N, C-alpha and C positions, 0 to 999 in steps of 0.2 A: 090203246096205248099211243102216246105221241112221242115219237123218237126223232132225234136230230143229231147231226154231226157238225162240228165246228173246229177248224184249225184256229186256235185262240192266240197263237204266236206269243207265248209267255203268259201263263195264267196268273202269276203274281202281279203282273202289270194290269191285268184286265179282269180280275176276279169280280169286282163289284158290277161291272158291266155284264159279264157273263151270267152271274146269278140273277141279276135284275131281269135280263131277257128271259131266262128259264122260267122264272116265276110269272112274269107278264104273259108269256106265251103258253103257260100251263104244260110245260115239257115234263114228261115222265122219265125219259132216258136221254142223256146227252153223251155222245162219244166225242172226246176231245183229242186233238193232235197238237204237237209242238207245245206241250206244257212247259218244257224247258226248266225242269227242276227235279230233284229227287223226291220220293214220296214224303219224306220227313219235312221237306220245304214247301210242300203243297198247302195252300191256304184252305185246309179242310173245314175249318170252323164255319166259314161263310156258307158253304154248301150244307153242312149239317144243320145249321140254324134254319135253313130254308127247307129242311126235310129230306135231304138227299144223303145216301150212303155212297161210298166211293170204292173203285178198284183202280189202282195206280201203278204205273211202270215208267220210271224215268231215271236218267243219269245226268248229274250236273246241269249245265246250261244248254244242252243240245237235245233235240228230238223230244221224246217223251209222249206217252199216250195215256188216256184215262177214260173211265166210264163213270158217270154219276147217275144214280137211279133212286126214284122214290120207293121202288119195290126191291125186295131182297136180291142181291147179286150172288150168283152161284157159279161154281165150276170155272173159276178164273184161270186162264192160261196167258202167259206172256210171250209165247212164240208158237207158231204153227209148225208141224213137222217139215223138216227140210229147209226151214228158213235160213238163208245164208247170213254170214256176218261180213263186216268190212272194217278194215283198218288201213289207213294210208301207208303205202310202202310195204304192206304185208301181203304175201301170197299164200295160197294153199287153203285147205278145207277147214282149218281150225281158227279162222278169224273171229274175233268177238262179235256177238250179236248186238245190234243197236236196239234202243227202246222204240220200236216202230210198230208193235202189234200188241194188242191186249184183247182177249176174247172172254166173254162171260154169257151166262144164261140168265135172262130176266123174264119172269112170267112165261116161261116156255119158249122164248125167242132166243136163239143163239146169235149174238151180235159181236162182230170184230171191229174195233176201232183201229184204223190202219193209217200209217204215214209212210206212203211209198217213197223210196229213195228218189231224190231229185234228178240224178243223172249228170248234172253240172255241165258237161259238154259232150259232144258226140265222140270225141276221142279219149275221154277221161275214163279211168278204171271204174269210177262210180257209175258210169253208163252201163257197163257190162254187169255190174252188181245189181243195178236196177232191173235189168232184164232177167237175171238169174232169180232175183227176189220174186218177181211176178210169175216166173215159171213155177217156182215152188208153191206159191199161193194158188196157182191154177190147179196143180195136182192135188193139193189138199182140198180145194173147193170141189173138184170132181168127185173125190172119194166121199166127202161129207154129204153132198147133195144126192149121190146115188145110194148111200147107205142109210140115210135118214130123210127120205123125201117128204115125210109128213111133218118134219120139224121146220118152223120158220127160221131161215138162216140168212143173215145179212152181213155183207162186207161194206163198211161205211168209212168215209174219211177223205183225206187228201191223196189223190192218186197221181198227181203231178203229170197228168196226160190230158190233152185236149183231143178226144177221139175223132172229132169231125172239124172241118174247116170253120163251120159256123160257131164252134166253141172257142175260137181264138180271135180276139179283137185287138191284140197287142201287135203293133207293126214291127216290133223288133224280134218277134218270134216267127221264124221263117222255116218252112219245110226244107230240109236239106242242109240247114245251117245251124239249127238250135235244137235242144231237147224239147220234150213235151209234145212235139208234133211230128217226130220222125216216123217213117213207116214201120220200123221194128217196134217202137213203143205202142203205136196204134194197133198193130197186129197183136201184140201181147195183151192189150186191153180187150180186143174182140175175142181172143182165144180164152181169156178168163170168163167172159160172158158165155161162151159156148160150153164152158165146164159146168153150167147149171145155174147161173144167176143172170139177172137182167137189170137194166137201169129203170127203176120204178118211178123216177121223177120226170124224165124227159117228156113223156106223153101228157103230163099234167101241167107242165111249166113251159111257157113260150120259148122258142129258140132265141138265142141272142141275149139271154139273161145270164150274166156271168156270176161266178162265185169268188173270184180273186182278181185284185188289181194291185199291181206293183205300186210301192210308195213313191217311186220316182217319176219325173216328167209328167206330172198331172194326169196320170193314167186313169184315176177314178173320175175326175170331172169330165174327162174326154170319153169316158166309158170304154177305154181300151183295156179290157179285162180278158179273163179266160174262165172257162167252165172246166174246172179240174177237181171239184169236190163232188162225190157221188154217193148214192145209196143204191147198192146192187143187192137184189134179193132173190132167193130161191123161188120156185113156183108157189110154195106154201106161204112164203112171205108176201110175194107180189099179189096173190089173191086176196090178202087181207088189207091191202092199201086202199084207203078211201079218198085220200087227198094228199097233196104235196105242195111245197112252197120253198122259194129261195128268198131269204130275208136281206135284201139289198141295203136297206136303211141302216143295217148294223155296220156298214163301211163308213158311215157318216159320223160326225161328232168328234169329240176329243179322244185322241189316242186309240183309234180303232185297230183291230187286227186287219191285216191285208186280205183276209178271207171273211166270208159271211156264212151264217148257218144255213144248212139245208135240212128240211123237216118233212116228215111224213106222218100221217095219221093211219092207225091200224085198227081194224075191227077183228079181233082175234077170237077164234074158237078155242075152247079149252083143250090144251094138249093133255092126253091121257097120262095119268100119274106113273104108269109103268114104262113110259118111254125112257130111253137112256138119257142121262144128263151130262155124262162125261164124253167129250169129243177129243179124240187124240189121233 
């Protein structure tokens, strides 16, 4: 299986580019973030013509996640247990959930396409929301990887965190002043990994290769980017990974996303038919 993640930053703007890349790179499963549309607005025809089926979750022009697959998509969920919501100016436990997560099983692999909250600024309520969101994801991950260790399980997407200093080449992103690199965010990322998943790309892709460059201030030509898009896999998933790559060239050309795809190749053993397919 060839599995990739890509924050496409509006699929209606970039559908031709995304589908062309998927076909060219022979991608079996693509997890997308920031589709920025409702399911009925998603340009599904282009994917279907290329042989992909879809699982979609989105609201209006914000957020939104999706999974495209050449193989059947099963057991779709649009939130993990405990996932908090957010609404500006609203407090309490009943805030509406955003379209930031979609999970599905494809050929025995449980994959979640995730768009972790940005955080905005260190003093913003969205920052506390980000940390709460990651804490809930960590508890869910710990439970899933402990309960189903034989099932390949992956968290993929835009994590909006640069875990190490080498992952940040943007001079405006400064520890102690901005999000994405603050100690609490980095600690949340490492705690998530300690819950049963690991970065399956880092050991195979050179340090300093970024996945995101801001559109402003010539960040891409200057290579002042960040590595914030990840594929985190359970032991069963990591053991199946044979190769990984970050596709920097997709940041070039006309109207690119500000993120690029991250891809892994998997050599999967057949998961027994009697293993549970519902994860809750």
